LUMTOR-984234 format. One record per atom (N, C-alpha, C, O): x, y, z. Coordinates in steps of 0.02 Angstrom, whole numbers, padded with zeros to 5 digits, always signed. Example, Ala and Ser with C-alpha at 12.3 -4.5 7.8 and 13.67 -1.06 7.14 Angstrom:
LUMTOR-984234
+00660-00284+00390
+00615-00225+00390
+00660-00165+00390
+00712-00166+00423
+00642-00112+00354
+00684-00053+00357
+00645+00002+00394
+00670+00057+00402
end
This chain:
LUMTOR-984234
-00843-02280+02932
-00783-02314+02907
-00789-02389+02921
-00816-02409+02973
-00763-02428+02877
-00771-02500+02883
-00706-02537+02898
-00708-02594+02922
-00649-02506+02884
-00587-02542+02893
-00532-02493+02914
-00525-02439+02885
-00493-02513+02966
-00438-02470+02989
-00376-02513+02999
-00380-02572+03015
-00318-02482+02988
-00254-02513+03003
-00235-02495+03075
-00237-02436+03093
-00218-02545+03115
-00195-02532+03184
-00123-02555+03190
-00109-02615+03192
-00077-02507+03191
-00006-02522+03203
+00004-02533+03278
-00013-02490+03318
+00031-02591+03296
+00037-02608+03366
-00027-02638+03393
-00042-02632+03452
-00065-02672+03350
-00130-02698+03370
-00128-02763+03409
-00180-02791+03424
-00068-02787+03426
-00062-02847+03467
-00043-02830+03539
-00033-02875+03580
-00037-02766+03555
-00020-02745+03622
-00082-02734+03664
-00138-02747+03642
-00072-02710+03725
-00127-02701+03773
-00180-02654+03745
-00238-02673+03740
-00160-02594+03728
-00208-02544+03704
-00231-02561+03633
-00291-02560+03619
-00184-02576+03589
-00202-02590+03520
-00249-02649+03513
-00295-02647+03472
-00239-02702+03552
-00283-02760+03547
-00352-02744+03574
-00402-02770+03548
-00356-02701+03625
-00421-02682+03651
-00458-02638+03601
-00519-02645+03592
-00421-02594+03567
-00452-02554+03514
-00477-02600+03458
-00532-02589+03432
-00437-02650+03440
-00457-02696+03388
-00521-02734+03407
-00566-02743+03366
-00524-02757+03470
-00584-02792+03493
-00645-02747+03490
-00699-02768+03468
-00637-02684+03512
-00692-02637+03511
-00714-02623+03439
-00773-02615+03425
-00666-02619+03393
-00683-02610+03322
-00727-02667+03298
-00778-02656+03266
-00707-02728+03313
-00746-02786+03292
-00817-02782+03320
-00865-02798+03286
-00822-02762+03383
-00888-02757+03415
-00931-02704+03382
-00993-02707+03384
-00898-02653+03352
-00934-02597+03322
-00941-02602+03247
-00961-02554+03214
-00924-02660+03218
-00932-02669+03147
-00877-02639+03104
-00887-02629+03045
-00820-02625+03135
-00762-02600+03098
-00710-02655+03094
-00694-02686+03145
-00683-02668+03035
-00634-02722+03028
-00564-02694+03041
-00541-02650+03006
-00529-02720+03092
-00460-02699+03104
-00411-02741+03064
-00417-02803+03062
-00364-02709+03032
-00308-02742+03000
-00247-02726+03043
-00228-02668+03051
-00216-02778+03070
-00166-02768+03123
-00096-02779+03095
-00082-02828+03060
-00051-02732+03111
+00020-02736+03095
+00058-02734+03161
+00052-02685+03198
+00098-02785+03176
+00134-02787+03239
+00194-02835+03231
+00188-02887+03199
+00251-02816+03260
+00309-02860+03255
+00313-02911+03313
+00358-02952+03315
+00264-02906+03360
+00260-02951+03417
+00320-02946+03464
+00336-02993+03500
+00355-02889+03462
+00411-02880+03508
+00386-02874+03580
+00418-02898+03627
+00328-02843+03589
+00294-02842+03654
+00222-02865+03649
+00193-02885+03699
+00193-02862+03590
+00126-02887+03579
+00122-02962+03582
+00174-02996+03582
+00062-02988+03585
+00053-03060+03594
+00017-03091+03533
-00032-03064+03509
+00043-03148+03510
+00009-03182+03453
-00061-03204+03472
-00105-03208+03428
-00073-03219+03536
-00140-03240+03557
-00191-03184+03546
-00250-03197+03538
-00168-03121+03548
-00213-03064+03541
-00233-03050+03469
-00278-03009+03456
-00201-03083+03422
-00218-03072+03351
-00244-03136+03318
-00254-03137+03257
-00254-03188+03358
-00283-03249+03330
-00352-03235+03301
-00392-03200+03331
-00365-03262+03242
-00429-03254+03207
-00442-03181+03188
-00500-03162+03177
-00389-03141+03183
-00396-03072+03159
-00351-03063+03098
-00303-03100+03089
-00366-03013+03058
-00324-02999+03000
-00259-02970+03025
-00257-02915+03052
-00204-03007+03017
-00141-02991+03050
-00082-02998+03003
-00076-03046+02965
-00038-02948+03006
+00025-02950+02970
+00081-02940+03021
+00083-02890+03056
+00126-02989+03023
+00182-02983+03070
+00240-02949+03036
+00264-02971+02983
+00263-02895+03066
+00320-02860+03038
+00329-02792+03069
+00291-02771+03112
+00379-02757+03046
+00399-02692+03072
+00358-02637+03039
+00344-02639+02979
+00338-02587+03079
+00300-02532+03051
+00341-02491+03001
+00312-02454+02961
+00408-02498+03003
+00451-02461+02957
+00462-02499+02892
+00496-02474+02847
+00435-02559+02886
+00445-02600+02827
+00397-02576+02772
+00338-02593+02771
+00424-02537+02726
+00383-02507+02674
+00351-02559+02628
+00293-02551+02608
+00388-02611+02611
+00361-02662+02567
+00301-02696+02599
+00251-02711+02566
+00306-02709+02664
+00251-02742+02700
+00190-02696+02703
+00134-02718+02691
+00201-02632+02719
+00145-02585+02722
+00112-02578+02653
+00051-02575+02647
+00153-02576+02601
+00125-02573+02533
+00082-02635+02519
+00029-02630+02488
+00106-02694+02542
+00067-02755+02530
+00001-02753+02568
-00051-02775+02542
+00002-02727+02629
-00060-02721+02667
-00111-02679+02628
-00170-02697+02624
-00089-02623+02600
-00135-02580+02564
-00156-02610+02497
-00211-02596+02473
-00113-02650+02466
-00134-02686+02406
-00189-02736+02423
-00238-02744+02387
-00179-02771+02481
-00228-02820+02502
-00292-02788+02528
-00346-02817+02523
-00286-02727+02555
-00344-02694+02586
-00347-02621+02563
-00334-02575+02603
-00363-02609+02500
-00365-02541+02475
-00420-02498+02505
-00421-02438+02496
-00466-02530+02542
-00521-02493+02573
-00506-02471+02644
-00551-02448+02679
-00442-02478+02666
-00424-02449+02731
-00433-02373+02727
-00407-02341+02681
-00470-02346+02775
-00485-02274+02772
-00449-02233+02825
-00449-02172+02821
-00419-02266+02874
-00382-02229+02926
-00333-02276+02958
-00340-02337+02955
-00283-02247+02990
-00234-02287+03027
-00233-02263+03100
-00242-02204+03114
-00223-02310+03145
-00217-02296+03216
-00147-02317+03238
-00127-02374+03226
-00110-02272+03268
-00041-02285+03287
-00034-02301+03361
-00034-02256+03402
-00029-02366+03377
-00019-02388+03447
+00049-02421+03457
+00064-02446+03511
+00091-02422+03405
+00155-02456+03410
+00207-02411+03442
+00226-02360+03413
+00229-02430+03501
+00280-02389+03536
+00309-02429+03593
+00279-02478+03617
+00368-02409+03614
+00396-02434+03677
+00378-02383+03731
+00380-02322+03719
+00360-02407+03792
+00325-02362+03839
+00351-02364+03910
+00322-02332+03954
+00404-02402+03925
+00427-02410+03994
+00479-02357+04011
+00533-02357+03981
+00463-02314+04058
+00507-02257+04073
+00577-02279+04094
+00626-02255+04065
+00585-02324+04144
+00653-02344+04163
+00692-02375+04105
+00753-02363+04098
+00658-02413+04064
+00691-02443+04006
+00714-02389+03957
+00767-02395+03926
+00675-02336+03951
+00694-02281+03906
+00756-02245+03930
+00795-02221+03890
+00765-02241+03996
+00825-02210+04024
+00886-02253+04008
+00940-02227+03992
+00878-02319+04011
+00934-02364+03997
+00948-02372+03923
+01004-02387+03903
+00897-02361+03881
+00904-02372+03809
+00872-02315+03769
+00824-02327+03732
+00897-02254+03776
+00865-02199+03741
+00870-02205+03665
+00823-02185+03630
+00924-02233+03639
+00930-02240+03567
+00876-02286+03540
+00844-02272+03490
+00865-02342+03575
+00813-02388+03554
+00745-02356+03555
+00704-02369+03511
+00732-02313+03605
+00667-02280+03610
+00658-02228+03554
+00604-02223+03526
+00710-02190+03539
+00704-02142+03485
+00696-02179+03418
+00660-02156+03374
+00731-02235+03410
+00726-02272+03348
+00655-02298+03337
+00626-02290+03283
+00626-02329+03390
+00558-02357+03383
+00505-02303+03380
+00462-02304+03336
+00507-02258+03428
+00451-02211+03437
+00453-02152+03389
+00401-02121+03375
+00512-02135+03363
+00517-02078+03318
+00536-02100+03247
+00499-02089+03200
+00595-02130+03241
+00619-02148+03174
+00571-02195+03137
+00552-02183+03080
+00552-02249+03171
+00507-02297+03138
+00437-02268+03131
+00402-02283+03082
+00416-02227+03179
+00352-02194+03172
+00349-02149+03111
+00298-02148+03076
+00403-02113+03098
+00405-02070+03039
+00404-02112+02975
+00374-02092+02925
+00439-02168+02976
+00438-02212+02918
+00367-02236+02904
+00345-02237+02847
+00330-02255+02957
+00261-02276+02948
+00219-02221+02916
+00181-02234+02870
+00226-02160+02941
+00187-02104+02914
+00203-02095+02840
+00158-02082+02800
+00266-02101+02822
+00284-02095+02751
+00251-02149+02709
+00228-02136+02654
+00250-02210+02736
+00218-02265+02700
+00142-02253+02694
+00112-02269+02642
+00112-02226+02746
+00040-02211+02742
+00026-02160+02688
-00020-02168+02648
+00066-02107+02687
+00056-02055+02637
+00064-02082+02566
+00025-02067+02521
+00115-02124+02558
+00127-02152+02491
+00068-02194+02468
+00055-02200+02408
+00033-02224+02516
-00024-02266+02498
-00090-02229+02501
-00143-02261+02499
-00088-02164+02508
-00148-02124+02505
-00190-02125+02568
-00249-02106+02567
-00161-02147+02624
-00197-02148+02689
-00179-02084+02726
-00123-02077+02750
-00226-02038+02731
-00212-01971+02758
-00244-01959+02826
-00236-01904+02854
-00280-02008+02853
-00309-02001+02920
-00269-02043+02969
-00263-02104+02960
-00243-02011+03021
-00200-02046+03069
-00222-02028+03140
-00221-01969+03158
-00241-02078+03179
-00257-02068+03250
-00198-02095+03289
-00184-02155+03289
-00163-02050+03323
-00102-02068+03359
-00116-02077+03433
-00145-02034+03465
-00094-02134+03459
-00101-02149+03530
-00043-02116+03567
+00011-02144+03572
-00055-02055+03593
-00003-02015+03623
+00002-02025+03698
-00022-02076+03725
+00031-01978+03732
+00041-01984+03804
+00037-01915+03837
+00066-01867+03814
+00000-01913+03893
-00002-01851+03933
+00061-01843+03975
+00068-01794+04011
+00107-01892+03971
+00171-01885+04006
+00213-01829+03977
+00264-01810+04006
+00193-01801+03921
+00231-01746+03892
+00218-01680+03928
+00253-01631+03917
+00166-01678+03971
+00150-01617+04008
+00193-01610+04070
+00223-01659+04094
+00196-01550+04096
+00224-01537+04162
+00174-01562+04213
+00116-01577+04197
+00195-01568+04276
+00148-01588+04328
+00095-01533+04337
+00109-01474+04325
+00036-01554+04358
-00018-01506+04367
-00085-01541+04367
-00089-01601+04354
-00136-01503+04381
-00203-01531+04386
-00249-01498+04335
-00246-01437+04325
-00293-01538+04304
-00338-01514+04252
-00299-01480+04196
-00315-01424+04176
-00249-01515+04170
-00205-01488+04118
-00243-01488+04051
-00272-01538+04032
-00243-01432+04017
-00274-01428+03952
-00224-01444+03897
-00164-01447+03909
-00250-01454+03836
-00206-01470+03780
-00160-01413+03762
-00110-01424+03727
-00175-01353+03783
-00132-01295+03767
-00079-01282+03820
-00042-01234+03814
-00075-01324+03871
-00025-01315+03923
+00045-01325+03895
+00054-01363+03848
+00095-01292+03925
+00163-01303+03902
+00185-01375+03914
+00163-01407+03961
+00229-01399+03871
+00253-01467+03876
+00317-01469+03917
+00359-01424+03913
+00325-01522+03956
+00386-01532+03994
+00397-01606+04004
+00389-01632+04060
+00415-01641+03951
+00428-01713+03958
+00491-01725+04000
+00542-01693+03989
+00486-01772+04046
+00539-01780+04096
+00579-01845+04089
+00623-01858+04129
+00564-01884+04039
+00601-01947+04028
+00615-01955+03954
+00581-01924+03913
+00663-01997+03936
+00673-02011+03865
+00609-02036+03831
+00595-02016+03775
+00571-02078+03865
+00508-02102+03837
+00463-02042+03821
+00439-02036+03764
+00451-01999+03870
+00406-01943+03860
+00433-01897+03806
+00394-01869+03767
+00498-01888+03802
+00527-01844+03751
+00518-01873+03681
+00510-01836+03633
+00520-01940+03676
+00508-01969+03609
+00436-01957+03588
+00423-01945+03529
+00389-01960+03635
+00319-01948+03618
+00309-01875+03598
+00272-01860+03550
+00341-01829+03634
+00335-01758+03617
+00368-01744+03550
+00341-01706+03510
+00426-01775+03537
+00461-01764+03474
+00419-01789+03415
+00416-01756+03363
+00388-01846+03423
+00348-01873+03368
+00286-01831+03357
+00265-01821+03300
+00256-01807+03411
+00199-01761+03403
+00219-01699+03363
+00184-01678+03317
+00276-01671+03381
+00300-01611+03345
+00310-01626+03271
+00294-01585+03228
+00339-01685+03257
+00349-01703+03187
+00283-01712+03151
+00275-01690+03094
+00235-01744+03184
+00169-01752+03153
+00137-01685+03136
+00110-01676+03081
+00141-01639+03183
+00112-01573+03170
+00145-01539+03110
+00112-01509+03068
+00212-01545+03107
+00247-01516+03050
+00227-01549+02985
+00218-01515+02934
+00220-01615+02986
+00203-01651+02925
+00134-01632+02900
+00123-01627+02840
+00087-01620+02946
+00020-01600+02924
+00021-01532+02890
-00024-01515+02852
+00073-01492+02904
+00078-01427+02872
+00104-01430+02801
+00099-01381+02764
+00134-01486+02782
+00164-01490+02716
+00145-01552+02676
+00179-01570+02628
+00090-01584+02696
+00067-01644+02661
-00008-01651+02671
-00038-01611+02707
-00039-01700+02640
-00111-01711+02650
-00128-01743+02717
-00186-01753+02733
-00078-01761+02757
-00090-01796+02820
-00132-01753+02867
-00121-01693+02874
-00181-01786+02900
-00218-01756+02955
-00213-01802+03016
-00214-01863+03009
-00207-01772+03075
-00191-01812+03135
-00234-01790+03194
-00243-01731+03207
-00261-01840+03229
-00289-01830+03296
-00244-01868+03344
-00235-01929+03337
-00215-01833+03392
-00174-01866+03443
-00213-01870+03508
-00239-01819+03533
-00218-01929+03536
-00254-01941+03598
-00202-01948+03654
-00162-01995+03655
-00204-01900+03701
-00155-01899+03755
-00187-01924+03820
-00239-01900+03841
-00154-01972+03852
-00181-02000+03915
-00123-02029+03955
-00069-02039+03930
-00137-02041+04019
-00086-02069+04064
-00094-02145+04069
-00077-02181+04021
-00119-02170+04125
-00116-02241+04140
-00180-02278+04120
-00232-02268+04151
-00176-02322+04069
-00233-02364+04054
-00236-02422+04104
-00185-02452+04120
-00296-02438+04127
-00304-02494+04174
-00362-02538+04150
-00397-02521+04102
-00371-02594+04184
-00427-02637+04167
-00408-02688+04114
-00350-02708+04108
-00457-02708+04074
-00448-02758+04022
-00509-02754+03976
-00558-02722+03991
-00503-02788+03920
-00562-02795+03876
-00620-02823+03917
-00610-02872+03953
-00679-02795+03913
-00735-02818+03954
-00751-02892+03946
-00776-02924+03992
-00737-02920+03886
-00749-02991+03875
-00688-03033+03891
-00687-03094+03879
-00636-03001+03919
-00573-03034+03938
-00541-03071+03880
-00509-03123+03890
-00549-03043+03820
-00513-03070+03763
-00440-03052+03765
-00397-03091+03744
-00426-02993+03791
-00357-02968+03796
-00350-02928+03860
-00400-02910+03892
-00288-02915+03879
-00274-02875+03938
-00200-02858+03940
-00164-02866+03891
-00178-02834+03998
-00108-02814+04005
-00064-02877+04000
-00072-02924+04039
-00018-02877+03951
+00021-02937+03939
+00085-02939+03981
+00114-02993+03989
+00106-02882+04009
+00167-02882+04048
+00153-02909+04118
+00100-02897+04147
+00201-02946+04145
+00191-02977+04211
+00215-02932+04268
+00198-02944+04325
+00255-02880+04252
+00280-02836+04304
+00267-02763+04285
+00313-02726+04269
+00204-02741+04287
+00188-02672+04270
+00220-02624+04320
+00230-02641+04378
+00235-02564+04296
+00270-02515+04338
+00224-02459+04363
+00245-02420+04405
+00162-02453+04338
+00118-02400+04361
+00091-02418+04430
+00095-02476+04452
+00063-02369+04465
+00045-02377+04535
-00004-02435+04547
+00006-02474+04593
-00055-02441+04505
-00103-02495+04515
-00071-02563+04504
-00084-02610+04542
-00029-02568+04453
+00005-02632+04441
+00048-02652+04500
+00048-02710+04520
+00086-02604+04527
+00127-02619+04586
+00083-02637+04645
+00100-02682+04684
+00027-02601+04653
-00019-02615+04708
-00045-02687+04704
-00049-02722+04754
-00064-02708+04644
-00090-02776+04636
-00035-02827+04651
-00049-02877+04684
+00026-02814+04628
+00081-02860+04642
+00093-02866+04717
+00102-02921+04743
+00093-02809+04753
+00105-02811+04825
+00047-02846+04860
+00058-02885+04907
-00014-02834+04838
-00072-02865+04868
-00069-02941+04861
-00082-02978+04909
-00053-02964+04801
-00051-03036+04789
+00007-03070+04826
+00003-03129+04843
+00060-03031+04838
+00117-03059+04874
+00110-03052+04950
+00152-03077+04988
+00057-03018+04972
+00047-03007+05044
+00096-02957+05074
+00112-02960+05133
+00118-02911+05032
+00166-02860+05054
+00132-02792+05057
+00087-02779+05017
+00153-02748+05103
+00122-02681+05107
+00141-02638+05048
+00196-02643+05020
+00095-02595+05030
+00106-02548+04975
+00134-02483+05002
+00107-02456+05050
+00189-02457+04973
+00218-02395+04999
+00184-02333+04971
+00176-02326+04911
+00163-02288+05015
+00137-02222+04995
+00194-02174+05001
+00213-02153+05056
+00223-02155+04944
+00285-02115+04945
+00268-02040+04944
+00253-02012+04892
+00270-02010+05003
+00256-01939+05010
+00184-01926+05028
+00138-01952+04996
+00174-01887+05080
+00106-01872+05103
+00094-01798+05114
+00045-01778+05144
+00139-01757+05089
+00131-01684+05096
+00133-01649+05028
+00155-01592+05023
+00109-01684+04977
+00105-01653+04911
+00045-01604+04909
-00002-01612+04949
+00046-01554+04865
-00010-01506+04860
-00069-01536+04822
-00086-01514+04768
-00100-01587+04852
-00158-01621+04822
-00215-01623+04873
-00208-01596+04928
-00269-01656+04856
-00328-01657+04899
-00315-01687+04967
-00343-01665+05017
-00271-01738+04970
-00259-01771+05034
-00185-01778+05050
-00167-01814+05097
-00142-01745+05012
-00071-01746+05026
-00032-01800+04991
+00029-01796+04985
-00067-01851+04966
-00032-01904+04929
-00028-01884+04855
-00065-01841+04832
+00017-01916+04819
+00026-01900+04749
-00036-01914+04709
-00076-01957+04727
-00045-01879+04654
-00105-01887+04612
-00084-01910+04543
-00035-01885+04514
-00121-01958+04516
-00109-01984+04449
-00176-01988+04413
-00228-01970+04441
-00175-02011+04351
-00238-02018+04315
-00242-02088+04287
-00194-02115+04259
-00300-02118+04293
-00313-02185+04269
-00376-02184+04226
-00425-02151+04243
-00374-02221+04172
-00432-02225+04128
-00438-02297+04104
-00388-02328+04084
-00499-02323+04105
-00511-02393+04085
-00492-02401+04011
-00509-02359+03970
-00456-02454+03996
-00433-02464+03927
-00491-02469+03878
-00483-02452+03820
-00548-02492+03901
-00607-02495+03857
-00631-02425+03840
-00655-02413+03785
-00626-02379+03888
-00643-02309+03873
-00595-02279+03823
-00615-02240+03780
-00531-02297+03828
-00482-02274+03778
-00500-02302+03710
-00497-02266+03660
-00520-02365+03707
-00539-02395+03643
-00599-02359+03613
-00600-02346+03553
-00648-02342+03655
-00706-02304+03631
-00685-02237+03603
-00713-02214+03553
-00636-02205+03634
-00613-02140+03609
-00578-02147+03542
-00587-02104+03498
-00539-02200+03532
-00507-02210+03467
-00560-02221+03413
-00553-02195+03357
-00612-02258+03428
-00665-02269+03379
-00702-02204+03365
-00718-02189+03307
-00715-02165+03417
-00748-02101+03407
-00705-02055+03363
-00732-02019+03321
-00639-02056+03374
-00595-02015+03333
-00597-02036+03260
-00596-01994+03215
-00599-02101+03247
-00603-02125+03178
-00669-02105+03146
-00670-02080+03090
-00723-02116+03183
-00789-02103+03154
-00802-02028+03144
-00838-02009+03098
-00774-01987+03187
-00786-01915+03182
-00728-01878+03149
-00724-01817+03151
-00682-01915+03120
-00618-01886+03098
-00627-01826+03053
-00598-01773+03065
-00668-01832+03001
-00674-01778+02953
-00709-01717+02981
-00702-01662+02954
-00747-01726+03034
-00778-01668+03068
-00729-01635+03115
-00726-01574+03119
-00692-01676+03152
-00645-01649+03203
-00585-01617+03170
-00561-01565+03192
-00560-01649+03116
-00501-01622+03081
-00518-01617+03007
-00496-01659+02967
-00557-01567+02987
-00577-01561+02917
-00517-01542+02873
-00469-01512+02897
-00521-01558+02810
-00467-01542+02764
-00456-01467+02758
-00400-01445+02743
-00507-01429+02769
-00502-01356+02759
-00477-01319+02820
-00463-01259+02815
-00471-01351+02877
-00450-01317+02938
-00383-01341+02963
-00346-01373+02925
-00365-01325+03026
-00303-01351+03055
-00303-01428+03051
-00353-01460+03066
-00246-01455+03031
-00244-01527+03014
-00213-01569+03070
-00204-01629+03061
-00198-01538+03125
-00170-01574+03182
-00206-01554+03246
-00214-01494+03259
-00229-01602+03285
-00266-01585+03345
-00252-01636+03401
-00266-01695+03392
-00225-01614+03458
-00219-01657+03516
-00282-01655+03559
-00314-01603+03565
-00301-01712+03587
-00360-01718+03629
-00342-01759+03691
-00318-01815+03686
-00353-01730+03750
-00340-01765+03812
-00394-01816+03827
-00453-01806+03812
-00374-01872+03856
-00420-01921+03882
-00401-01935+03955
-00342-01936+03972
-00451-01947+03996
-00436-01963+04066
-00499-01963+04108
-00555-01962+04082
-00489-01964+04173
-00545-01965+04219
-00577-01897+04226
-00637-01891+04242
-00538-01845+04214
-00562-01777+04224
-00553-01752+04295
-00566-01693+04309
-00531-01796+04340
-00524-01775+04410
-00462-01804+04443
-00443-01781+04497
-00429-01852+04412
-00370-01882+04441
-00386-01926+04501
-00443-01927+04525
-00336-01962+04524
-00344-02007+04581
-00282-02002+04625
-00226-02013+04601
-00291-01985+04688
-00234-01984+04734
-00217-02056+04754
-00257-02102+04744
-00159-02065+04784
-00139-02132+04806
-00186-02158+04859
-00205-02216+04858
-00206-02115+04906
-00253-02137+04958
-00320-02155+04928
-00353-02202+04950
-00343-02118+04877
-00406-02134+04843
-00400-02201+04806
-00448-02239+04805
-00342-02213+04777
-00331-02277+04743
-00334-02335+04792
-00362-02387+04777
-00304-02325+04850
-00306-02377+04902
-00378-02392+04923
-00398-02450+04928
-00417-02339+04934
-00487-02349+04955
-00527-02384+04901
-00567-02428+04915
-00516-02365+04838
-00551-02398+04783
-00532-02472+04779
-00574-02515+04766
-00468-02486+04789
-00444-02555+04788
-00478-02595+04843
-00498-02652+04833
-00483-02565+04902
-00517-02599+04958
-00591-02610+04944
-00620-02660+04964
-00622-02562+04909
-00692-02570+04890
-00701-02633+04847
-00750-02670+04854
-00654-02644+04802
-00659-02700+04755
-00644-02766+04789
-00681-02815+04780
-00591-02768+04829
-00571-02832+04859
-00612-02848+04922
-00616-02906+04941
-00642-02797+04953
-00680-02808+05014
-00637-02821+05075
-00661-02847+05125
-00574-02802+05071
-00530-02810+05128
-00479-02754+05130
-00465-02725+05078
-00451-02738+05188
-00403-02683+05192
-00339-02699+05155
-00317-02757+05152
-00310-02648+05125
-00246-02656+05090
-00190-02633+05136
-00189-02575+05157
-00146-02676+05153
-00089-02658+05194
-00046-02607+05157
-00028-02616+05099
-00031-02552+05191
+00012-02502+05161
+00050-02465+05216
+00032-02468+05275
+00103-02432+05196
+00142-02394+05245
+00163-02328+05213
+00169-02323+05151
+00175-02279+05254
+00196-02213+05230
+00271-02211+05224
+00307-02237+05266
+00294-02179+05171
+00366-02174+05158
+00382-02105+05132
+00338-02069+05109
+00446-02087+05135
+00468-02023+05108
+00462-02024+05031
+00467-02076+05000
+00453-01965+05003
+00454-01959+04931
+00522-01982+04904
+00573-01970+04935
+00521-02013+04847
+00583-02036+04815
+00613-01981+04773
+00577-01936+04750
+00679-01983+04762
+00709-01934+04717
+00676-01935+04649
+00667-01988+04619
+00658-01876+04625
+00625-01872+04560
+00550-01876+04562
+00517-01863+04511
+00521-01894+04620
+00448-01895+04625
+00419-01825+04617
+00451-01775+04633
+00358-01822+04591
+00322-01759+04584
+00252-01768+04611
+00230-01824+04623
+00217-01712+04622
+00150-01716+04648
+00104-01756+04601
+00058-01790+04623
+00118-01751+04536
+00078-01787+04488
+00036-01742+04445
+00041-01681+04448
-00006-01772+04404
-00045-01733+04356
-00106-01772+04333
-00108-01833+04338
-00154-01735+04307
-00209-01766+04271
-00236-01714+04222
-00232-01654+04235
-00265-01737+04165
-00286-01690+04113
-00358-01669+04119
-00400-01706+04145
-00373-01610+04094
-00442-01589+04081
-00465-01625+04017
-00425-01636+03972
-00529-01642+04014
-00554-01681+03957
-00611-01646+03921
-00652-01679+03888
-00616-01580+03927
-00671-01543+03895
-00671-01551+03820
-00724-01557+03789
-00611-01552+03789
-00608-01558+03716
-00635-01625+03693
-00670-01629+03642
-00619-01678+03729
-00645-01745+03711
-00721-01747+03717
-00755-01776+03676
-00746-01715+03770
-00819-01713+03779
-00853-01677+03721
-00904-01699+03696
-00824-01621+03701
-00855-01579+03650
-00848-01608+03580
-00897-01613+03543
-00787-01629+03562
-00773-01649+03493
-00787-01723+03479
-00807-01741+03424
-00775-01765+03529
-00785-01837+03519
-00849-01862+03552
-00866-01921+03544
-00883-01819+03588
-00941-01840+03627
-00922-01899+03673
-00958-01949+03678
-00864-01891+03705
-00835-01945+03745
-00830-01926+03818
-00809-01870+03835
-00849-01971+03860
-00838-01967+03932
-00818-02037+03955
-00840-02086+03927
-00776-02042+04006
-00762-02109+04033
-00825-02140+04062
-00858-02108+04103
-00840-02200+04042
-00900-02234+04065
-00885-02282+04123
-00930-02300+04161
-00823-02303+04129
-00805-02353+04179
-00771-02319+04239
-00728-02276+04231
-00792-02338+04299
-00765-02309+04360
-00696-02337+04375
-00674-02387+04346
-00662-02305+04421
-00597-02330+04444
-00605-02400+04472
-00564-02444+04459
-00657-02411+04511
-00669-02478+04540
-00678-02530+04485
-00654-02586+04491
-00713-02512+04431
-00723-02559+04376
-00657-02575+04342
-00645-02632+04322
-00614-02525+04337
-00548-02537+04308
-00506-02584+04351
-00472-02628+04325
-00508-02574+04416
-00471-02617+04462
-00499-02688+04459
-00460-02736+04455
-00565-02695+04460
-00596-02761+04458
-00578-02797+04393
-00565-02858+04394
-00578-02761+04338
-00561-02792+04274
-00488-02814+04272
-00472-02868+04246
-00444-02774+04301
-00373-02792+04304
-00363-02855+04345
-00325-02899+04326
-00398-02860+04402
-00392-02920+04444
-00422-02981+04409
-00395-03036+04414
-00479-02971+04374
-00510-03026+04338
-00464-03053+04283
-00459-03113+04272
-00430-03006+04248
-00385-03026+04194
-00326-03066+04222
-00306-03116+04192
-00299-03045+04278
-00242-03081+04307
-00260-03153+04323
-00220-03199+04315
-00322-03164+04345
-00343-03231+04363
-00346-03279+04304
-00334-03339+04311
-00362-03252+04244
-00370-03296+04187
-00315-03288+04135
-00315-03323+04084
-00268-03242+04147
-00216-03227+04097
-00178-03289+04077
-00162-03298+04018
-00162-03333+04124
-00122-03392+04109
-00159-03441+04063
-00127-03483+04031
-00225-03435+04058
-00262-03479+04013
-00261-03453+03942
-00279-03490+03895
-00241-03391+03933
-00240-03360+03866
-00169-03354+03840
-00155-03370+03782
-00123-03331+03883
-00053-03323+03863
-00018-03390+03874
-00009-03411+03931
+00001-03422+03821
+00020-03492+03822
+00085-03506+03859
+00097-03562+03881
+00129-03456+03866
+00193-03469+03899
+00192-03452+03973
+00245-03451+04005
+00134-03438+04001
+00130-03423+04073
+00106-03484+04112
+00100-03481+04173
end
């Protein structure tokens, strides 16, 4: 394939996917309203500013680029606490507007859709497979689960075919540092750890008697460049993975395959910085869970994908991006 539409291509994941496409000889056409994405991430790229639900704009994109062969959906709101405070906004963006985009794609004859999903729709557990029961615990996670359900239904009654890539926490940055995490106050464990480290404050380990390898909570982290590689693999292998004659909807987990406990994350952070990370033990917070990470056998088999970047490489890339972010993001 030579050209793909990336909805949300000015955000952290979407911009990294777009960069990887360019490196692999695939032309990305980016649609983003820049509500959270950055204009610096789409400079010198084919870019249309606007809402994914704007049918006239999507129609214009396909008139301008009739050779688009697949769409990648990275446009979403993703902050859990914000979703609790604004569930209507999250359902509007992640479900209602997502469905409008799918309708516009179908109208324009684009039947291949790679959806950037979330493993947050699963219950807690370790080595979770794609067939595990779903238990989304936040409005954000429920919007992702609801949209997945809608996509599966739509594939049953239309020409649409979908590969959904489910993963937890993306870390790191584009290897060439063209793009990275644009938010200044990330809420995932590594982001908080970096903030505490830079401020000279101890990092809290909340709960040490969870049923994990070392008693601390377990999460999953995957380098954003590995996620980008998986999106490209899904596009290139699309007709083999989701053929027109077979099931037209398929979820695929992405991740480390082993998860990372909080204590393991601390040790990896210390490996990268070369100095001890101040931390203290604390009680589990209300609502905390032991955590989860996915099994990735399906990605290995169908996409020929494995994570190539280590946890330490992801941490190092995140730290490197923070050092130069102010030179790229003009308002910092």
